[in-house]
All heavy atoms as an XYZ file, in Angstrom:
851
protein
N     117.068     72.448     90.560
C     116.933     73.659     89.782
C     115.831     73.426     88.747
O     115.933     72.479     87.960
C     118.271     73.998     89.065
C     118.112     75.186     88.154
C     119.387     74.204     90.058
N     114.820     74.239     88.725
C     113.769     74.069     87.718
C     114.333     74.253     86.306
O     115.146     75.145     86.069
C     112.767     75.169     88.041
C     113.042     75.547     89.452
C     114.511     75.309     89.662
N     113.908     73.386     85.389
C     114.307     73.513     83.986
C     113.375     74.515     83.327
O     112.154     74.382     83.408
C     114.216     72.168     83.273
C     114.472     72.266     81.792
C     115.755     72.450     81.324
C     113.427     72.191     80.889
C     115.998     72.549     79.954
C     113.654     72.286     79.522
C     114.945     72.468     79.054
N     113.966     75.490     82.692
C     113.174     76.475     81.963
C     113.615     76.427     80.515
O     114.794     76.493     80.219
C     113.381     77.871     82.553
C     112.878     77.968     83.980
C     113.116     79.328     84.600
O     113.551     80.253     83.891
O     112.863     79.445     85.808
N     112.679     76.271     79.648
C     112.995     76.168     78.233
C     112.208     75.043     77.614
O     111.309     74.473     78.229
N     112.570     74.720     76.393
C     111.886     73.657     75.684
C     112.828     72.483     75.486
O     114.033     72.664     75.304
C     111.386     74.171     74.341
C     110.295     75.219     74.479
C     109.683     75.571     73.140
O     109.624     74.701     72.262
O     109.278     76.727     73.004
N     112.261     71.283     75.515
C     113.041     70.076     75.260
C     113.128     69.839     73.756
O     112.120     69.939     73.060
C     112.372     68.850     75.881
C     112.206     68.926     77.366
N     113.191     69.339     78.218
C     111.167     68.600     78.155
C     112.765     69.281     79.458
N     111.531     68.842     79.453
N     114.327     69.496     73.296
C     114.450     69.087     71.902
C     113.886     67.672     71.770
O     113.742     66.953     72.765
C     115.919     69.112     71.468
O     116.638     68.083     72.138
N     113.583     67.266     70.565
C     113.095     65.903     70.336
C     114.128     64.888     70.811
O     113.783     63.875     71.407
C     112.764     65.689     68.857
C     111.505     66.384     68.405
C     110.267     65.888     69.133
O     110.117     64.675     69.350
O     109.439     66.751     69.510
N     115.400     65.151     70.549
C     116.469     64.248     70.982
C     116.480     64.107     72.499
O     116.568     63.003     73.028
C     117.833     64.753     70.495
C     118.984     63.890     70.948
C     120.335     64.439     70.536
O     120.518     65.683     70.539
O     121.210     63.620     70.235
N     116.365     65.216     73.207
C     116.360     65.176     74.675
C     115.129     64.453     75.210
O     115.227     63.690     76.170
C     116.475     66.579     75.256
C     117.884     67.079     75.270
N     118.378     67.878     76.262
C     118.924     66.878     74.427
C     119.644     68.156     76.026
N     119.986     67.558     74.905
N     113.981     64.654     74.596
C     112.779     63.935     75.023
C     112.954     62.429     74.837
O     112.594     61.647     75.714
C     111.550     64.419     74.255
C     110.972     65.752     74.685
C     109.884     66.200     73.711
C     110.433     65.682     76.102
N     113.523     62.031     73.704
C     113.752     60.609     73.440
C     114.722     59.995     74.436
O     114.528     58.871     74.889
C     114.289     60.394     72.030
C     113.243     60.614     70.952
O     112.037     60.655     71.271
O     113.641     60.757     69.784
N     115.774     60.717     74.783
C     116.822     60.169     75.648
C     116.532     60.318     77.140
O     116.830     59.416     77.920
C     118.168     60.841     75.341
C     118.769     60.545     73.981
C     119.986     61.421     73.749
C     119.123     59.073     73.867
N     115.986     61.457     77.552
C     115.899     61.786     78.976
C     114.482     61.955     79.512
O     114.296     62.151     80.709
C     116.706     63.061     79.265
C     118.071     63.054     78.653
C     118.389     63.881     77.604
C     119.044     62.181     79.115
C     119.642     63.864     77.025
C     120.302     62.144     78.549
C     120.603     62.993     77.493
N     113.484     61.923     78.646
C     112.121     62.139     79.085
C     111.833     63.627     79.278
O     112.695     64.476     79.072
N     110.624     63.929     79.691
C     110.203     65.323     79.882
C     110.530     65.765     81.307
O     109.649     65.914     82.144
C     108.713     65.469     79.596
N     111.793     65.984     81.577
C     112.222     66.373     82.923
C     111.802     67.800     83.243
O     111.694     68.649     82.376
C     113.736     66.200     83.078
C     114.556     66.872     82.000
C     114.998     68.187     82.148
C     114.901     66.205     80.837
C     115.745     68.811     81.168
C     115.652     66.810     79.853
C     116.068     68.113     80.021
O     116.804     68.725     79.049
N     111.546     68.029     84.530
C     111.159     69.363     85.002
C     112.263     70.027     85.802
O     112.256     71.236     85.988
C     109.894     69.256     85.850
C     108.689     68.786     85.023
C     107.424     68.620     85.850
N     107.185     69.762     86.704
C     106.696     69.674     87.939
N     106.378     68.502     88.448
N     106.493     70.750     88.650
N     113.198     69.201     86.317
C     114.268     69.729     87.156
C     115.622     69.209     86.702
O     115.726     68.110     86.166
C     114.057     69.321     88.620
C     112.830     69.956     89.223
C     111.616     69.290     89.224
C     112.894     71.237     89.767
C     110.480     69.884     89.741
C     111.765     71.832     90.289
C     110.568     71.153     90.280
O     109.449     71.750     90.795
N     116.646     70.020     86.949
C     118.027     69.623     86.727
C     118.690     69.474     88.089
O     118.525     70.328     88.968
C     118.756     70.667     85.880
C     118.223     70.827     84.454
C     118.845     72.040     83.780
C     118.483     69.569     83.639
N     119.410     68.367     88.271
C     120.048     68.055     89.551
C     121.545     68.322     89.488
O     122.195     67.950     88.512
C     119.842     66.571     89.874
C     118.435     66.018     89.761
C     118.449     64.511     89.956
C     117.535     66.695     90.769
N     122.125     68.908     90.527
C     123.575     69.116     90.527
C     124.313     67.834     90.928
O     123.984     67.204     91.934
C     123.773     70.210     91.585
C     122.624     70.031     92.525
C     121.473     69.522     91.692
N     125.270     67.420     90.093
C     126.168     66.319     90.425
C     127.588     66.784     90.104
O     127.775     67.760     89.369
C     125.853     65.010     89.666
C     126.073     65.160     88.166
C     124.430     64.543     89.971
C     126.013     63.844     87.405
N     128.572     66.085     90.657
C     129.974     66.417     90.388
C     130.605     65.246     89.644
O     130.498     64.097     90.070
C     130.741     66.713     91.699
C     132.216     66.938     91.421
C     130.130     67.916     92.407
N     131.251     65.560     88.518
C     131.931     64.562     87.691
C     133.314     65.110     87.372
O     133.431     66.236     86.882
C     131.167     64.301     86.377
C     131.872     63.245     85.536
C     129.723     63.913     86.646
N     134.351     64.323     87.676
C     135.722     64.745     87.427
C     136.007     66.123     88.044
O     136.665     66.958     87.450
C     136.023     64.755     85.925
C     135.975     63.380     85.302
C     136.247     63.401     83.822
O     135.793     64.297     83.103
N     136.986     62.416     83.356
N     135.464     66.350     89.220
C     135.713     67.601     89.935
C     134.922     68.792     89.438
O     135.076     69.895     89.962
N     134.070     68.608     88.438
C     133.278     69.707     87.898
C     131.799     69.486     88.190
O     131.301     68.370     88.104
C     133.469     69.822     86.384
C     134.882     70.267     86.022
C     135.077     70.425     84.536
N     134.129     71.391     83.980
C     133.926     71.541     82.681
N     134.566     70.810     81.803
N     133.049     72.422     82.246
N     131.115     70.557     88.507
C     129.685     70.493     88.803
C     128.897     70.623     87.506
O     129.181     71.493     86.678
C     129.311     71.625     89.757
C     127.859     71.618     90.178
C     127.611     72.779     91.159
N     126.246     72.831     91.572
C     125.302     73.582     90.981
N     125.603     74.340     89.949
N     124.075     73.579     91.446
N     127.925     69.734     87.346
C     127.039     69.762     86.184
C     125.595     69.660     86.664
O     125.328     69.091     87.719
C     127.303     68.574     85.249
C     128.661     68.577     84.615
C     129.684     67.783     85.127
C     128.936     69.350     83.486
C     130.935     67.771     84.533
C     130.180     69.340     82.894
C     131.176     68.544     83.424
O     132.415     68.533     82.835
N     124.682     70.159     85.864
C     123.257     69.980     86.104
C     122.756     68.944     85.114
O     123.019     69.052     83.910
C     122.509     71.305     85.929
C     122.868     72.394     86.934
C     122.175     73.701     86.564
C     122.510     71.968     88.346
N     122.048     67.928     85.634
C     121.573     66.822     84.802
C     120.084     66.602     85.046
O     119.559     66.933     86.104
C     122.372     65.527     85.082
C     123.852     65.728     84.753
C     122.204     65.064     86.520
N     119.371     66.018     84.074
C     117.924     65.819     84.226
C     117.561     64.838     85.339
O     118.238     63.827     85.540
C     117.496     65.234     82.876
C     118.610     65.489     81.947
C     119.840     65.585     82.770
N     116.500     65.148     86.035
C     115.964     64.262     87.082
C     115.466     62.963     86.468
O     115.251     62.872     85.256
C     114.810     64.959     87.797
C     113.618     65.177     86.870
C     112.451     65.858     87.525
O     112.296     65.758     88.756
O     111.673     66.497     86.791
N     115.262     61.970     87.330
C     114.645     60.697     86.940
C     115.381     59.972     85.818
O     114.765     59.385     84.925
C     113.176     60.892     86.542
C     112.338     61.445     87.687
O     112.643     61.122     88.853
O     111.392     62.199     87.413
N     116.707     60.028     85.843
C     117.530     59.334     84.863
C     118.651     58.588     85.574
O     119.095     58.995     86.649
C     118.134     60.324     83.861
C     117.177     60.682     82.756
O     117.055     59.963     81.781
N     116.471     61.801     82.913
N     119.112     57.512     84.948
C     120.256     56.785     85.498
C     121.505     57.660     85.403
O     121.542     58.649     84.651
C     120.484     55.487     84.717
O     120.952     55.774     83.408
N     122.513     57.290     86.158
C     123.786     58.021     86.084
C     124.338     57.961     84.664
O     124.851     58.958     84.142
C     124.807     57.470     87.106
C     126.185     58.049     86.863
C     124.347     57.751     88.527
N     124.233     56.825     83.997
C     124.748     56.706     82.632
C     124.039     57.688     81.700
O     124.683     58.367     80.900
C     124.600     55.272     82.132
C     125.367     54.917     80.868
C     126.850     55.239     80.982
C     125.180     53.444     80.548
N     122.731     57.815     81.826
C     121.998     58.812     81.035
C     122.425     60.225     81.417
O     122.551     61.101     80.560
C     120.493     58.664     81.210
C     119.910     57.545     80.445
C     119.774     57.896     78.974
N     119.249     56.722     78.281
C     119.543     56.398     77.056
N     120.341     57.150     76.341
N     119.042     55.328     76.514
N     122.635     60.471     82.704
C     123.092     61.794     83.155
C     124.448     62.130     82.541
O     124.685     63.257     82.108
C     123.161     61.848     84.672
N     125.345     61.134     82.489
C     126.659     61.352     81.872
C     126.508     61.618     80.376
O     127.233     62.439     79.802
C     127.566     60.157     82.125
C     127.951     59.914     83.584
C     128.724     58.611     83.718
C     128.732     61.079     84.166
N     125.565     60.950     79.753
C     125.299     61.204     78.338
C     124.807     62.641     78.145
O     125.205     63.323     77.203
C     124.275     60.204     77.813
C     124.043     60.304     76.326
C     123.048     59.277     75.824
O     122.159     58.840     76.559
N     123.182     58.883     74.580
N     123.972     63.108     79.045
C     123.493     64.496     78.988
C     124.667     65.474     79.097
O     124.756     66.441     78.337
C     122.483     64.738     80.109
C     121.915     66.129     80.143
C     120.804     66.463     79.370
C     122.465     67.109     80.966
C     120.267     67.730     79.408
C     121.930     68.386     81.003
C     120.833     68.693     80.221
O     120.305     69.961     80.254
N     125.579     65.203     80.033
C     126.770     66.059     80.189
C     127.562     66.079     78.885
O     127.989     67.143     78.424
C     127.650     65.582     81.369
C     128.991     66.289     81.369
C     126.924     65.791     82.695
N     127.750     64.919     78.289
C     128.504     64.853     77.031
C     127.803     65.638     75.927
O     128.446     66.383     75.187
C     128.692     63.398     76.607
C     129.567     63.233     75.396
C     131.015     63.609     75.637
O     131.502     63.528     76.773
O     131.675     63.995     74.644
N     126.495     65.496     75.815
C     125.752     66.207     74.770
C     125.738     67.715     74.974
O     125.775     68.472     74.013
C     124.315     65.696     74.697
C     124.125     64.316     74.092
C     122.691     63.835     74.285
C     124.494     64.310     72.616
N     125.654     68.153     76.212
C     125.544     69.590     76.467
C     126.891     70.280     76.659
O     127.000     71.475     76.428
C     124.649     69.880     77.692
O     125.173     69.201     78.826
C     123.215     69.442     77.437
N     127.919     69.512     77.088
C     129.224     70.120     77.351
C     130.351     69.508     76.524
O     131.426     70.097     76.438
C     129.593     69.988     78.841
C     128.631     70.688     79.741
N     128.648     72.051     79.932
C     127.611     70.217     80.493
C     127.687     72.388     80.765
N     127.036     71.293     81.113
N     130.154     68.287     76.003
C     131.178     67.635     75.195
C     132.486     67.418     75.914
O     133.547     67.521     75.319
N     132.426     67.085     77.206
C     133.658     67.105     77.986
C     134.101     65.783     78.599
O     135.160     65.746     79.210
C     133.515     68.136     79.109
O     132.407     67.816     79.919
N     133.356     64.698     78.459
C     133.727     63.474     79.171
C     134.539     62.497     78.327
O     135.432     61.843     78.831
C     132.477     62.768     79.718
C     131.685     63.563     80.740
C     130.451     62.781     81.165
C     132.542     63.915     81.942
N     134.208     62.341     77.075
C     134.959     61.457     76.199
C     134.861     59.979     76.558
O     135.829     59.245     76.406
N     133.710     59.541     77.043
C     133.533     58.124     77.361
C     133.364     57.315     76.082
O     132.972     57.841     75.049
C     132.316     57.926     78.268
C     132.426     58.523     79.661
C     131.130     58.311     80.422
C     133.583     57.916     80.428
N     133.630     56.020     76.170
C     133.482     55.106     75.032
C     132.031     54.602     74.999
O     131.740     53.481     75.381
C     134.473     53.964     75.182
C     135.910     54.434     75.075
C     136.896     53.298     75.337
N     137.934     53.841     76.212
C     138.194     53.423     77.442
N     137.538     52.424     77.957
N     139.135     53.991     78.159
N     131.111     55.428     74.522
C     129.675     55.160     74.587
C     129.259     53.831     73.954
O     128.409     53.141     74.518
C     128.894     56.329     73.967
C     129.137     57.597     74.698
C     129.897     58.642     74.273
C     128.691     57.943     76.009
N     129.944     59.628     75.244
C     129.200     59.223     76.319
C     127.901     57.298     76.959
C     128.947     59.869     77.515
C     127.653     57.954     78.161
C     128.167     59.219     78.430
N     129.794     53.425     72.813
C     129.335     52.158     72.217
C     129.652     50.924     73.058
O     129.062     49.870     72.838
C     130.084     52.094     70.883
C     130.475     53.489     70.588
C     130.698     54.143     71.923
N     130.535     51.037     74.032
C     130.899     49.867     74.832
C     129.906     49.576     75.954
O     129.964     48.506     76.549
C     132.302     50.033     75.455
O     132.285     51.133     76.371
C     133.353     50.260     74.389
N     128.998     50.481     76.248
C     128.066     50.287     77.351
C     126.836     49.501     76.910
O     126.319     49.685     75.819
C     127.625     51.621     77.950
C     128.767     52.410     78.520
C     129.064     53.665     78.033
C     129.561     51.894     79.528
C     130.122     54.396     78.548
C     130.622     52.613     80.043
C     130.903     53.861     79.553
N     126.349     48.629     77.789
C     125.167     47.822     77.457
C     123.876     48.606     77.714
O     122.850     48.301     77.129
C     125.160     46.528     78.261
S     124.946     46.771     80.042
N     123.873     49.559     78.597
C     122.751     50.443     78.915
C     121.618     49.770     79.684
O     120.699     50.424     80.124
C     122.179     51.119     77.666
C     123.166     52.047     77.047
C     124.068     51.739     76.071
C     123.399     53.419     77.375
N     124.832     52.829     75.777
C     124.438     53.884     76.556
C     122.800     54.296     78.282
C     124.914     55.185     76.618
C     123.273     55.598     78.334
C     124.318     56.023     77.514
N     121.641     48.458     79.860
C     120.511     47.815     80.527
C     120.939     46.704     81.486
O     120.206     45.747     81.683
C     119.518     47.280     79.499
C     120.168     46.338     78.519
O     121.315     45.942     78.706
N     119.466     45.980     77.471
N     122.130     46.811     82.047
C     122.608     45.923     83.097
C     122.816     44.477     82.645
O     122.746     43.564     83.438
C     121.642     45.955     84.298
C     122.297     45.467     85.566
O     123.505     45.571     85.749
N     121.504     44.923     86.472
N     123.102     44.255     81.372
C     123.306     42.882     80.911
C     124.773     42.471     80.868
O     125.064     41.288     80.895
C     122.701     42.673     79.506
O     123.295     43.609     78.607
C     121.200     42.834     79.537
N     125.686     43.428     80.791
C     127.105     43.098     80.642
C     127.919     43.482     81.876
O     128.892     42.825     82.211
C     127.684     43.785     79.379
C     129.146     43.466     79.195
C     126.906     43.351     78.152
N     127.535     44.533     82.560
C     128.273     44.972     83.743
C     129.464     45.852     83.416
O     130.399     45.955     84.194
N     129.427     46.512     82.277
C     130.571     47.305     81.833
C     130.504     48.772     82.279
O     131.327     49.568     81.871
C     130.692     47.225     80.326
S     129.190     47.726     79.472
N     129.554     49.116     83.116
C     129.440     50.525     83.508
C     129.607     50.682     85.029
O     128.963     51.514     85.650
C     128.128     51.117     83.020
S     126.665     50.266     83.593
N     130.521     49.899     85.589
C     130.793     49.970     87.023
C     131.449     51.308     87.352
O     132.273     51.810     86.594
C     131.710     48.815     87.433
C     131.783     48.652     88.905
N     132.755     49.243     89.661
C     130.977     48.002     89.773
C     132.557     48.946     90.934
N     131.483     48.196     91.023
N     131.079     51.887     88.476
C     131.645     53.180     88.888
C     131.747     53.240     90.405
O     131.110     52.469     91.119
C     130.773     54.326     88.390
C     129.411     54.346     89.017
S     128.530     55.850     88.598
C     127.195     55.751     89.759
N     132.553     54.179     90.859
C     132.640     54.530     92.281
C     132.082     55.931     92.419
O     132.338     56.794     91.584
C     134.092     54.520     92.752
C     134.635     53.166     93.076
C     135.950     53.237     93.864
N     136.557     54.542     93.849
C     137.747     54.823     93.297
N     138.444     53.889     92.734
N     138.230     56.035     93.340
N     131.323     56.137     93.508
C     130.742     57.458     93.722
C     130.486     57.681     95.202
O     130.583     56.769     96.011
C     129.435     57.611     92.928
C     128.308     56.704     93.373
C     127.287     57.193     94.178
C     128.259     55.367     92.993
C     126.244     56.368     94.591
C     127.224     54.543     93.393
C     126.223     55.046     94.196
O     125.200     54.232     94.600
N     130.192     58.917     95.544
C     129.752     59.275     96.896
C     128.307     59.727     96.769
O     127.975     60.534     95.916
C     130.608     60.377     97.486
C     132.021     59.894     97.723
C     132.710     60.661     98.850
N     133.970     60.027     99.126
C     134.176     59.090    100.057
N     133.175     58.711    100.822
N     135.352     58.550    100.245
N     127.478     59.166     97.637
C     126.072     59.567     97.602
C     125.937     60.961     98.224
O     126.913     61.509     98.739
C     125.184     58.513     98.272
C     125.385     58.384     99.770
O     125.957     59.288    100.416
O     124.956     57.354    100.321
N     124.756     61.557     98.173
C     124.588     62.915     98.696
C     124.942     63.070    100.178
O     125.228     64.174    100.639
C     123.106     63.208     98.455
C     122.748     62.359     97.296
C     123.550     61.099     97.479
N     124.954     61.980    100.935
C     125.341     62.036    102.351
C     126.839     61.867    102.547
O     127.337     61.882    103.653
C     124.566     60.969    103.125
C     123.055     61.289    103.139
C     122.155     60.101    103.355
N     122.207     59.039    102.365
C     121.698     59.097    101.126
N     121.120     60.189    100.704
N     121.771     58.075    100.317
N     127.581     61.617    101.440
C     129.030     61.478    101.495
C     129.530     60.060    101.658
O     130.740     59.841    101.752
N     128.646     59.081    101.666
C     129.050     57.679    101.810
C     129.647     57.159    100.515
O     129.117     57.412     99.427
C     127.845     56.806    102.179
O     127.297     57.215    103.405
N     130.760     56.425    100.626
C     131.391     55.812     99.460
C     130.538     54.645     98.984
O     130.083     53.824     99.781
C     132.790     55.340     99.815
N     130.303     54.572     97.681
C     129.452     53.540     97.091
C     130.055     53.062     95.777
O     130.869     53.752     95.166
C     128.065     54.110     96.783
S     127.207     54.842     98.186
N     129.636     51.883     95.346
C     129.954     51.382     94.017
C     128.670     50.868     93.396
O     127.711     50.537     94.099
C     130.990     50.239     94.046
O     130.457     49.161     94.806
C     132.318     50.699     94.649
N     128.645     50.801     92.100
C     127.475     50.271     91.420
C     127.586     50.464     89.931
O     128.588     50.962     89.424
N     126.536     50.068     89.248
C     126.480     50.187     87.797
C     125.731     51.460     87.415
O     124.586     51.669     87.821
C     125.797     48.970     87.194
C     126.641     47.727     87.353
C     125.996     46.555     86.685
N     126.857     45.386     86.819
C     126.532     44.199     86.367
N     125.367     44.020     85.755
N     127.359     43.190     86.514
N     126.368     52.265     86.601
C     125.808     53.555     86.217
C     124.504     53.428     85.439
O     123.699     54.352     85.434
C     126.820     54.343     85.397
N     124.268     52.276     84.819
C     123.017     52.095     84.081
C     121.857     51.774     85.015
O     120.701     51.819     84.592
C     123.161     51.002     83.028
S     123.419     49.343     83.683
N     122.135     51.455     86.284
C     121.096     51.058     87.219
C     120.848     52.056     88.347
O     119.795     52.044     88.962
C     121.450     49.705     87.844
C     121.465     48.578     86.839
C     120.092     48.366     86.239
O     119.159     48.025     86.946
N     119.961     48.594     84.946
N     121.814     52.904     88.629
C     121.710     53.848     89.747
C     121.136     55.160     89.239
O     121.603     55.705     88.238
C     123.088     54.069     90.383
C     123.603     52.750     90.958
C     123.037     55.159     91.453
C     125.066     52.766     91.284
N     120.116     55.649     89.912
C     119.525     56.921     89.522
C     120.391     58.070     90.015
O     120.875     58.065     91.150
C     118.115     57.049     90.106
C     117.372     58.236     89.536
C     115.893     58.211     89.851
O     115.246     57.188     89.586
O     115.406     59.244     90.355
N     120.601     59.049     89.156
C     121.353     60.242     89.535
C     120.610     60.965     90.649
O     119.388     61.084     90.610
C     121.537     61.159     88.336
N     121.366     61.423     91.649
C     120.789     62.153     92.776
C     121.493     63.493     92.926
O     122.702     63.590     92.710
C     121.008     61.392     94.080
C     120.299     60.093     94.223
C     120.588     59.496     95.592
O     119.979     59.967     96.582
O     121.440     58.594     95.671
N     120.748     64.487     93.353
C     121.344     65.785     93.631
C     122.427     65.623     94.687
O     122.198     65.002     95.721
C     120.277     66.764     94.113
N     123.612     66.118     94.409
C     124.706     66.081     95.372
C     125.624     64.885     95.259
O     126.606     64.792     95.994
N     125.364     63.945     94.345
C     126.272     62.805     94.225
C     127.562     63.245     93.542
O     127.585     64.192     92.765
C     125.624     61.613     93.525
C     125.449     61.723     92.053
S     124.564     60.301     91.271
C     124.943     58.898     92.235
N     128.640     62.534     93.882
C     129.961     62.826     93.325
C     130.469     61.547     92.661
O     130.668     60.533     93.333
C     130.943     63.282     94.423
C     132.338     63.503     93.846
C     130.439     64.543     95.112
N     130.685     61.596     91.362
C     131.199     60.444     90.622
C     132.721     60.456     90.769
O     133.385     61.379     90.320
C     130.813     60.511     89.128
C     129.334     60.788     88.940
C     131.288     59.259     88.404
C     128.405     59.775     89.505
N     133.276     59.418     91.412
C     134.718     59.358     91.658
C     135.475     58.628     90.561
O     136.619     58.955     90.280
C     134.995     58.721     93.015
C     134.496     59.587     94.151
C     134.805     59.019     95.513
O     134.943     57.784     95.653
O     134.913     59.824     96.449
N     134.885     57.588     89.991
C     135.494     56.933     88.825
C     134.389     56.683     87.816
O     133.314     56.191     88.151
C     136.202     55.631     89.203
O     135.297     54.636     89.586
N     134.645     57.082     86.598
C     133.638     56.974     85.554
C     133.502     55.546     85.056
O     134.468     54.780     85.089
C     134.012     57.884     84.384
C     133.964     59.376     84.678
C     134.521     60.158     83.504
C     132.544     59.810     84.969
N     132.338     55.182     84.565
C     132.148     53.843     84.010
C     133.109     53.591     82.850
O     133.361     54.475     82.043
C     130.707     53.863     83.493
C     130.055     54.991     84.201
C     131.131     55.986     84.498
N     133.634     52.380     82.793
C     134.485     51.998     81.680
C     135.898     52.524     81.749
O     136.655     52.405     80.800
N     136.282     53.148     82.871
C     137.635     53.646     83.031
C     138.204     53.143     84.335
O     137.484     52.701     85.230
C     137.672     55.200     83.075
O     136.969     55.646     84.233
C     137.068     55.819     81.834
N     139.491     53.222     84.450
C     140.126     52.936     85.733
C     140.145     54.233     86.505
O     140.021     55.312     85.918
C     141.566     52.433     85.542
O     142.330     53.468     84.921
C     141.614     51.166     84.703
N     140.323     54.209     87.835
C     140.378     55.456     88.592
C     141.436     56.429     88.064
O     141.240     57.618     88.052
C     140.688     55.005     90.015
C     140.137     53.607     90.079
C     140.358     53.028     88.695
N     142.563     55.918     87.556
C     143.615     56.797     87.051
C     143.160     57.514     85.794
O     143.472     58.662     85.577
C     144.895     55.992     86.749
C     145.545     55.382     87.961
C     144.835     54.095     88.460
O     144.261     53.350     87.630
O     144.831     53.875     89.675
N     142.392     56.807     84.921
C     141.915     57.413     83.681
C     140.883     58.490     83.944
O     140.760     59.421     83.185
C     141.268     56.351     82.780
C     142.224     55.415     82.123
C     141.484     54.391     81.300
O     140.600     53.723     81.849
O     141.799     54.276     80.107
N     140.101     58.368     85.019
C     139.024     59.323     85.269
C     139.442     60.476     86.164
O     138.653     61.336     86.467
C     137.820     58.602     85.877
O     138.149     58.031     87.113
N     140.706     60.525     86.560
C     141.181     61.628     87.409
C     141.401     62.873     86.596
O     141.707     62.848     85.458
C     142.484     61.270     88.099
O     142.379     60.088     88.812
């Protein structure tokens, strides 16, 4: 989906000058997130724009040094995958099944 509007300074600092928003599913809800960002950044965008995830943001390393952002997801083709949200780029059509820093029961 083409992004129409202006980027705030905060959004430019966090997400870059994105031109498109990608649809992803988190906790059963569809969100649009900026292109060319890691899943962790995409989740941060969801939190900033919708205030709905409630993740423990200070606990994440953001750069793959601690391994605290492990998640389960389905890629756009429907394949089950695991990985670190700070390293995996958000893709249109991905479904986040367990959020980073939570157990599957907590993210349901």
